[in-house]
C-alpha positions as CSV (number, residue, x, y, z in Angstrom):
1,M,90.1,114.4,129.9
2,T,89.5,112.8,126.5
3,R,91.9,111.2,124.1
4,R,91.9,111.6,120.7
5,A,91.7,108.2,118.6
6,A,93.9,107.2,116.0
7,R,93.5,108.3,112.8
8,P,92.2,105.0,110.6
9,P,94.0,103.9,107.9
10,G,92.4,105.9,105.4
11,A,92.5,109.6,106.5
12,H,95.5,111.0,105.4
13,R,97.6,114.2,106.6
14,W,99.5,116.6,104.8
15,R,102.9,116.2,106.4
16,I,106.4,117.9,106.6
17,P,109.4,115.5,104.9
18,R,111.6,114.3,107.0
19,W,115.1,116.4,106.7
20,A,117.2,112.9,105.6
21,V,114.3,112.5,102.7
22,V,114.7,116.1,101.9
23,R,118.8,116.1,102.2
24,W,118.3,112.7,99.9
25,A,116.7,114.6,97.3
26,L,118.6,117.4,96.8
27,V,121.8,115.5,96.8
28,M,120.3,113.1,93.5
29,A,118.9,116.2,92.2
30,A,122.5,118.1,92.5
31,A,123.8,114.6,91.0
32,V,121.8,114.5,88.1
33,V,122.5,118.0,87.0
34,V,126.3,117.2,86.9
35,A,125.5,114.4,85.4
36,V,123.3,115.5,82.3
37,P,126.5,117.3,80.7
38,L,128.8,115.2,81.7
39,A,126.7,112.8,79.5
40,A,126.6,114.8,76.8
41,L,130.1,115.2,76.8
42,L,130.6,111.4,77.0
43,G,128.6,110.9,73.7
44,L,125.3,109.3,75.6
45,P,121.7,110.8,75.3
46,P,121.4,113.9,78.2
47,L,118.2,112.8,79.4
48,L,119.8,109.3,80.1
49,P,121.0,110.7,84.2
50,V,117.3,112.1,84.3
51,V,115.4,108.8,83.2
52,L,117.6,106.5,85.2
53,A,117.3,108.5,88.0
54,G,113.3,108.5,87.6
55,L,113.3,104.8,87.3
56,G,115.7,104.2,90.5
57,V,113.1,106.6,92.3
58,A,110.4,104.4,90.5
59,A,112.1,101.2,92.0
60,V,111.9,101.8,95.3
61,R,109.0,103.4,96.0
62,P,106.4,101.4,95.5
63,L,103.7,103.9,95.4
64,A,105.3,105.9,92.7
65,G,106.8,102.8,90.8
66,M,103.6,100.9,90.7
67,T,101.5,104.3,89.5
68,Y,104.4,104.1,86.8
69,V,103.8,100.3,86.1
70,L,99.7,101.0,85.7
71,V,100.1,103.4,83.3
72,V,102.4,101.6,81.0
73,L,100.3,98.6,81.2
74,M,96.9,100.5,80.4
75,A,97.7,103.3,78.2
76,P,100.5,102.2,76.3
77,L,98.8,104.1,73.3
78,G,98.4,107.2,74.9
79,L,101.9,107.1,75.9
80,W,103.1,106.7,72.2
81,M,100.6,109.9,71.9
82,I,102.6,112.0,73.8
83,H,105.6,110.7,72.2
84,V,106.8,108.9,75.8
85,D,107.5,105.6,73.9
86,E,110.0,107.6,71.2
87,L,111.8,109.4,74.4
88,M,112.7,106.3,75.9
89,S,113.6,105.0,73.2
90,H,115.9,107.4,72.0
91,T,117.2,107.8,75.4
92,F,118.4,103.7,75.7
93,G,120.1,104.1,71.6
94,G,117.0,103.4,69.8
95,R,115.8,100.0,71.3
96,E,111.6,100.3,71.0
97,Y,111.2,98.0,73.8
98,A,112.5,100.4,76.1
99,L,109.5,101.7,78.1
100,S,107.6,97.6,78.7
101,L,110.9,96.3,79.8
102,S,111.9,99.2,81.9
103,S,108.4,99.2,83.4
104,S,108.8,94.9,84.3
105,V,112.5,95.6,86.0
106,V,110.5,98.4,88.5
107,A,108.1,95.7,89.1
108,V,111.0,93.1,90.2
109,S,112.7,95.3,92.0
110,L,109.9,96.4,94.0
111,M,108.5,92.6,94.4
112,C,112.5,91.8,96.1
113,R,111.4,94.5,98.0
114,A,108.5,93.1,99.7
115,L,110.2,89.9,100.0
116,I,113.3,91.1,102.0
117,R,110.6,93.4,104.2
118,R,108.1,90.4,104.7
119,P,109.5,87.3,104.2
120,P,107.9,84.2,102.8
121,S,106.2,81.3,105.6
122,R,107.4,77.8,105.3
123,Q,104.3,76.9,103.8
124,Q,104.8,79.7,100.8
125,L,107.9,78.0,100.1
126,A,106.9,74.6,99.9
127,W,104.4,75.8,97.0
128,A,107.0,78.1,95.4
129,V,110.5,76.4,95.4
130,P,108.8,73.2,93.5
131,A,107.1,75.9,90.9
132,V,110.0,77.5,90.4
133,L,112.0,74.3,89.8
134,I,109.3,73.1,87.3
135,F,109.4,76.5,85.1
136,G,113.4,76.4,85.1
137,V,113.2,73.3,83.5
138,W,110.6,74.1,80.8
139,V,112.9,78.0,80.8
140,L,115.8,75.0,79.8
141,I,113.4,73.2,77.4
142,G,112.5,76.8,74.9
143,V,116.2,78.0,75.1
144,A,117.1,74.8,73.5
145,N,114.2,74.9,71.0
146,H,114.1,78.8,70.1
147,G,116.6,80.6,71.4
148,L,117.7,82.8,74.6
149,A,116.1,85.8,73.6
150,Q,112.2,84.7,72.3
151,T,112.6,82.1,75.8
152,A,113.2,85.2,78.1
153,A,110.1,87.2,76.5
154,G,107.8,84.5,77.4
155,A,109.4,84.4,80.5
156,R,108.7,88.0,81.2
157,I,105.5,87.9,80.4
158,T,104.3,84.8,81.6
159,V,105.7,85.9,85.4
160,L,104.8,89.2,85.3
161,P,101.0,88.6,86.8
162,V,102.8,86.6,89.6
163,V,105.5,89.8,90.5
164,L,102.4,92.1,90.5
165,L,100.5,90.2,92.9
166,L,103.6,89.3,95.3
167,V,103.9,92.9,95.0
168,F,100.8,94.5,95.6
169,A,100.3,91.5,98.7
170,G,103.2,93.8,100.3
171,L,101.6,97.2,100.0
172,P,99.3,98.7,103.1
173,V,95.9,99.4,102.7
174,R,96.3,103.0,102.1
175,D,98.5,102.5,98.8
176,L,96.4,99.7,97.7
177,H,93.4,102.6,97.7
178,R,95.4,104.7,95.7
179,L,96.6,102.2,93.2
180,L,93.0,101.7,92.6
181,T,91.8,105.3,92.6
182,V,94.8,105.2,89.8
183,T,93.1,102.8,88.0
184,A,89.9,104.0,88.0
185,W,91.3,107.4,86.3
186,L,93.3,105.1,83.7
187,V,89.6,103.3,83.0
188,I,88.3,106.4,82.5
189,G,90.9,107.6,80.0
190,N,90.4,104.4,77.9
191,G,86.7,105.0,77.8
192,V,86.8,108.6,76.8
193,A,89.5,107.7,74.0
194,A,87.3,104.7,73.1
195,V,84.3,106.7,72.7
196,V,86.6,109.4,70.6
197,E,87.9,107.3,68.4
198,Y,84.6,105.6,67.8
199,A,83.4,108.9,66.7
200,L,86.0,109.7,64.1
201,G,86.5,106.4,62.4
202,P,89.0,103.7,61.3
203,A,89.8,106.2,58.2
204,R,90.4,109.1,60.1
205,L,92.6,107.1,62.6
206,V,94.6,105.3,60.3
207,A,95.1,109.2,58.8
208,F,96.2,110.5,62.2
209,G,98.8,107.6,62.2
210,F,97.2,104.9,64.3
211,Q,98.7,101.2,63.1
212,E,96.0,99.5,60.9
213,G,95.6,96.0,62.4
214,R,96.3,96.8,66.0
215,A,95.1,100.3,66.9
216,V,92.5,99.8,64.1
217,R,91.1,97.2,63.6
218,L,87.5,96.2,61.6
219,I,86.3,92.5,61.3
220,G,83.6,92.3,59.4
221,D,81.5,96.2,59.2
222,T,82.7,96.1,62.8
223,F,84.9,98.6,64.7
224,R,86.7,97.5,67.3
225,A,88.0,100.7,69.5
226,S,91.1,100.3,71.3
227,G,90.8,103.0,73.7
228,L,94.2,104.3,75.0
229,T,95.4,100.2,74.8
230,E,97.1,99.1,71.7
231,V,94.6,96.6,70.4
232,N,91.4,95.8,71.7
233,A,91.2,93.0,72.9
234,E,93.7,94.7,75.8
235,L,90.8,97.2,76.1
236,G,87.8,94.7,77.0
237,L,90.0,92.4,78.8
238,L,91.3,95.4,81.4
239,A,87.1,96.6,81.3
240,G,86.2,92.8,82.3
241,A,88.7,92.5,84.9
242,F,87.7,95.8,86.7
243,L,83.9,95.1,86.1
244,L,84.7,92.2,87.6
245,G,86.7,92.9,90.6
246,Y,84.1,96.2,91.3
247,A,81.0,93.9,91.1
248,A,82.6,91.4,93.4
249,L,83.2,93.9,96.0
250,F,79.7,94.4,96.1
251,L,79.2,91.0,97.5
252,V,81.0,91.5,100.3
253,R,79.1,94.0,102.9
254,T,82.7,95.5,104.2
255,L,84.2,95.8,100.9
256,R,81.8,97.5,99.2
257,P,82.9,100.6,97.1
258,R,82.1,103.8,98.5
259,H,84.3,106.6,96.2
260,V,82.7,108.2,93.5
261,V,85.4,107.6,91.2
262,W,85.1,103.8,91.1
263,H,81.6,104.7,90.0
264,V,82.6,106.4,87.3
265,A,85.2,104.0,86.4
266,A,82.3,101.0,86.6
267,G,80.4,103.1,84.1
268,A,83.1,103.6,81.8
269,A,84.6,100.5,82.0
270,V,81.5,98.9,80.1
271,V,81.1,101.8,77.6
272,C,85.1,100.2,76.6
273,L,83.6,96.1,77.0
274,A,81.4,97.5,74.5
275,L,82.9,99.5,71.9
276,S,85.5,97.4,72.1
277,T,83.3,94.0,71.4
278,S,85.7,91.8,72.9
279,R,83.9,88.6,73.6
280,S,87.0,87.3,75.9
281,G,86.4,90.5,78.5
282,A,82.8,89.4,78.7
283,L,83.0,85.8,79.3
284,L,85.5,86.8,82.3
285,L,83.5,89.2,83.6
286,A,80.2,87.3,83.2
287,G,81.5,83.5,84.0
288,G,83.5,85.1,86.9
289,L,80.6,86.9,88.4
290,V,78.0,83.8,87.8
291,A,80.4,81.7,89.3
292,A,80.6,83.8,92.5
293,V,77.4,84.7,93.4
294,V,75.9,81.2,92.8
295,L,79.2,79.4,94.8
296,N,79.3,82.5,97.8
297,R,77.7,80.6,100.8
298,G,78.3,84.2,103.0
299,G,75.7,86.8,103.8
300,D,72.0,86.6,104.7
301,Q,69.0,84.8,102.1
302,A,68.5,88.6,101.4
303,A,72.1,89.6,100.7
304,R,72.5,85.9,97.8
305,R,68.9,87.7,96.4
306,R,70.8,90.9,95.8
307,A,73.6,89.5,94.7
308,R,71.6,87.6,92.0
309,L,69.8,90.4,90.4
310,L,73.6,92.2,90.4
311,G,74.8,89.5,88.7
312,I,71.7,89.1,85.9
313,G,71.9,93.1,85.9
314,V,75.5,92.8,85.1
315,V,75.0,90.5,82.1
316,V,71.9,92.0,80.5
317,L,73.8,95.9,80.5
318,V,76.7,93.7,78.7
319,V,74.5,92.0,76.2
320,G,72.9,94.8,75.4
321,G,75.7,97.1,75.0
322,F,77.2,94.1,71.9
323,A,73.9,94.4,70.6
324,A,74.3,98.0,70.2
325,V,77.4,98.4,68.3
326,G,76.5,94.9,66.4
327,A,78.5,92.7,67.5
328,T,76.7,89.9,68.0
329,D,78.2,87.6,64.6
330,S,80.3,84.4,65.9
331,D,82.5,83.3,62.7
332,S,85.6,84.2,64.7
333,L,84.3,82.1,67.6
334,F,84.1,78.9,65.2
335,E,87.6,79.8,63.2
336,R,89.5,79.3,66.7
337,F,87.8,76.0,67.3
338,T,89.7,75.0,64.2
339,V,92.8,76.6,65.5
340,W,92.7,74.9,68.4
341,G,92.2,71.8,67.1
342,R,95.0,71.8,64.2
343,L,97.5,73.2,66.9
344,I,96.6,69.9,69.6
345,A,97.1,67.3,66.9
346,H,100.5,68.4,65.4
347,G,101.9,71.7,67.4
348,A,104.0,70.5,69.9
349,P,105.6,66.7,71.5
350,W,104.0,65.7,74.5
351,Y,106.7,67.3,77.2
352,G,105.8,70.7,74.9
353,L,107.7,73.6,73.2
354,G,109.3,75.2,76.0
355,V,108.6,78.6,77.5
356,G,107.7,81.1,75.2
357,G,107.2,78.6,71.9
358,V,103.5,79.9,71.5
359,G,101.7,83.0,72.0
360,A,102.3,86.6,72.8
361,A,106.5,85.8,72.7
362,T,106.5,84.7,68.8
363,Y,105.2,88.2,68.3
364,S,107.8,89.5,70.0
365,R,110.4,91.6,68.1
366,A,112.9,88.7,69.6
367,A,111.0,85.7,68.1
368,D,113.4,83.6,66.0
369,S,109.9,81.3,65.6
370,P,107.2,81.4,63.4
371,Q,104.5,83.5,65.2
372,V,101.7,80.9,66.5
373,F,98.2,82.2,66.9
374,V,96.2,80.4,69.8
375,D,93.7,82.5,71.6
376,N,93.0,79.8,74.4
377,Y,95.6,80.1,77.3
378,F,94.6,76.0,78.2
379,V,96.2,75.0,74.6
380,S,98.7,77.4,75.0
381,V,99.8,75.4,78.4
382,V,99.3,72.4,76.9
383,L,101.8,73.5,74.1
384,Q,104.5,74.9,75.8
385,F,104.4,72.6,78.8
386,G,102.9,69.6,77.8
387,Y,100.2,67.0,78.8
388,L,101.3,66.5,82.3
389,V,101.8,70.1,83.6
390,A,98.8,71.2,82.1
391,A,96.6,68.0,83.6
392,V,98.2,69.6,87.2
393,V,97.4,73.1,86.4
394,A,93.7,71.8,85.8
395,G,93.9,70.2,89.1
396,L,95.4,72.8,91.1
397,V,92.1,74.9,89.6
398,V,89.4,72.8,90.2
399,W,91.0,72.4,94.0
400,G,91.3,75.8,94.3
401,L,87.7,76.6,93.6
402,F,86.4,74.5,95.8
403,R,89.0,75.0,99.2
404,L,87.5,78.4,97.8
405,W,83.4,77.6,98.3
406,R,83.9,76.1,101.2
407,R,85.5,79.1,102.8
408,T,83.2,81.7,101.8
409,R,81.0,81.1,104.4
410,D,83.6,82.2,107.1
411,R,85.3,84.3,105.3
412,P,83.4,86.4,102.8
413,H,85.9,88.2,100.9
414,Y,86.7,85.0,99.7
415,V,84.3,85.2,97.5
416,V,86.6,87.8,95.4
417,Y,89.0,85.2,95.0
418,V,86.3,83.1,93.7
419,A,85.4,85.8,91.1
420,A,89.0,86.3,90.1
421,L,89.6,82.5,89.6
422,S,86.5,81.7,87.8
423,G,87.0,84.6,85.6
424,L,90.5,83.5,84.2
425,V,89.4,80.5,83.7
426,C,86.4,81.5,81.5
427,G,88.6,84.3,79.7
428,A,91.2,81.8,79.5
429,L,89.0,79.7,77.1
430,M,88.8,82.4,74.6
431,I,92.6,84.2,75.0
432,E,95.7,83.9,76.5
433,V,94.6,86.2,79.5
434,W,97.1,85.6,81.6
435,E,99.5,87.1,78.8
436,Y,97.7,90.7,79.1
437,G,99.4,92.5,81.5
438,D,96.7,95.6,82.0
439,A,94.0,92.9,83.1
440,M,95.9,90.9,85.6
441,A,97.3,94.1,87.4
442,C,93.6,95.1,87.5
443,L,92.6,91.3,89.5
444,A,95.8,91.3,91.3
445,L,95.2,94.5,93.0
446,F,91.8,93.5,93.5
447,L,92.9,90.4,95.1
448,A,95.5,92.4,97.3
449,Y,92.6,95.3,98.5
450,S,90.2,92.3,99.3
451,A,93.2,90.1,101.7
452,R,92.8,93.1,104.0
453,R,90.9,92.8,106.8
454,P,87.6,94.4,107.0
455,E,88.5,96.7,109.9
456,E,91.3,97.9,108.4
457,L,89.6,99.4,105.5
458,P,88.5,103.2,106.0
459,G,85.0,103.5,106.1
460,P,82.9,106.4,105.4
461,D,83.7,108.4,108.4
462,A,87.3,107.4,108.9
463,G,88.9,110.2,110.6
464,A,86.2,111.3,112.9
465,E,87.0,111.2,116.4
466,R,85.4,109.4,118.3
467,P,84.5,110.2,122.0
468,A,86.1,108.2,124.7
469,M,85.0,105.9,127.3
470,S,86.2,106.5,131.0
471,P,88.3,103.3,132.2
472,P,86.3,100.9,134.3
473,G,86.2,101.4,138.0
474,P,87.4,98.5,140.7
475,A,84.9,95.9,141.2
476,R,83.1,96.4,143.6
477,A,82.3,93.4,146.9
478,W,79.5,91.2,146.7
479,D,77.4,90.2,149.9
480,P,75.3,87.4,149.8
481,A,73.5,88.9,153.2
482,L,72.2,91.6,151.0
483,E,70.6,89.7,148.5
484,E,67.0,88.9,150.4
485,T,67.4,92.4,151.9
486,V,63.7,93.6,151.8
487,R,62.9,97.0,153.6
488,L,59.6,98.7,154.3
489,Q,59.5,102.2,155.0
490,P,56.3,103.4,156.5
491,G,54.8,107.1,156.9
492,S,55.8,107.6,153.1
493,A,53.1,108.1,150.3
494,A,53.2,105.3,149.2
495,E,55.3,101.4,150.5
496,T,58.5,101.6,148.8
497,V,60.1,98.2,148.6
498,V,63.4,98.7,148.1
499,M,65.2,94.7,146.4
500,N,69.3,94.7,146.7
501,R,70.6,93.2,143.3
502,P,74.3,91.3,143.3
503,T,75.6,95.2,143.4
504,V,74.8,97.5,145.9
505,D,74.4,100.2,143.8
506,D,71.4,98.3,141.4
507,T,68.7,98.3,142.7
508,V,65.0,97.8,141.9
509,I,61.9,100.0,142.9
510,L,58.6,99.0,143.1
511,L,55.9,102.0,143.8
512,N,52.6,99.6,146.2
513,P,49.9,101.1,143.7
514,G,47.4,100.0,146.6
515,P,45.5,103.0,148.9
516,T,47.5,104.6,151.1
517,V,46.6,104.5,154.8
518,D,47.9,107.1,157.3
519,R,49.0,106.6,160.8
520,N,46.2,108.0,162.3
521,A,43.4,106.1,160.7
522,R,46.0,102.9,161.5
523,E,45.4,103.8,165.1
524,R,41.8,104.3,165.4
525,H,41.0,101.1,163.4
526,Y,42.8,99.3,166.0
527,R,40.9,100.9,168.8
């Protein structure tokens, strides 16, 4: 009798929902139907109950919720095209930030769910509690300097990558696979949109209603496509992050991508990176991949040679794409050096301006201070948290890279961590990469995926039935007296020697290749 092997995590089968789930779904649907006319009678937007019900489901269902978050982060311009942001704004009283804020609320709710289901260890709490306390001190400094609203915007932007990483770390491998596939489709959509925008040109895009200076950007004579994101920098960083995670997985034998959609998305990411002309995204990709290839101690010599060829090929491909679209000037790069020097000299006191003092928070609608253009996250950390915290952050980055480098020999998947951390460091030298939610969500997703054990990852033959092995029988007794037993069998066509091994059934039969002599011939010889 054979037993069916357990279904691996990657094999899925349609199942009928449990009656409890069906019952709650029917109750919720009935409540929404009743709440819609009631909201209209009370003077509220009729779609408010429907939107709240959808957000409630997303806030408790990780797969649905993180899909919503990824779509909001990676395709905001696409949602604007189909008027989803306008719908959300109208539903919540004309607040234009309702769409992005709702995605953050869903992510925080899922983080709380993950922490309740999988509480952190004592060692993790020993790191998290001091970090939260230090962050709280600089939140108070920010409130004192530029008000509560701008500080809250800066805190949300700063904490969002950590929230996303905690949510992804608590998901099973099946959901991580699905979310990576969703991300791949979003990258493909961005690539198609970038090609269409490049073909139409900036003049026609402005005529269609695209905002000049954000979705439509011209630096010199070079048009920078934005795809389905709001600005070209978001598209470039998203493409660089996806390519970095995709290439880093190839450095680990048990994590190599096997999905066709992921391969197509990698090609679309190359197109996005070239058409966005984002040097920051290219630096994130090249720096992370080169560091992963150089610092990787796992695998044999042939595997490391293939990794070096892969890194060289990706860098050459990115440089060729930039040269093809004419994005080889360096004027904006030298302008940033001037800005950084001026900000460090006169931008903030030694203890910093507090959370939200510079960067994306100064561009928000709730900002009370003038906009501060930085484009270097290390400079941003100095201006917000002061020189002491910036030195601690730099020391932690160096220490983390050293620890990860030492462990890549015993744990090959750590090379993905090396690639992500090195890419963040290189990208942060040219832009506030931490404040771009789409790129950080992509990197966090790849980190959580690679953190799983290799045997948890479904292979190409996932779901196949394996032949059952018969259970081993009882151990047989070994008689030492049989070890040296030799028995001759005369009268046969050949002399057979049977030598018994430590177990009775294991025998070695040796055939004598010499000539055979029958019994009559032997008796005549003796006479």
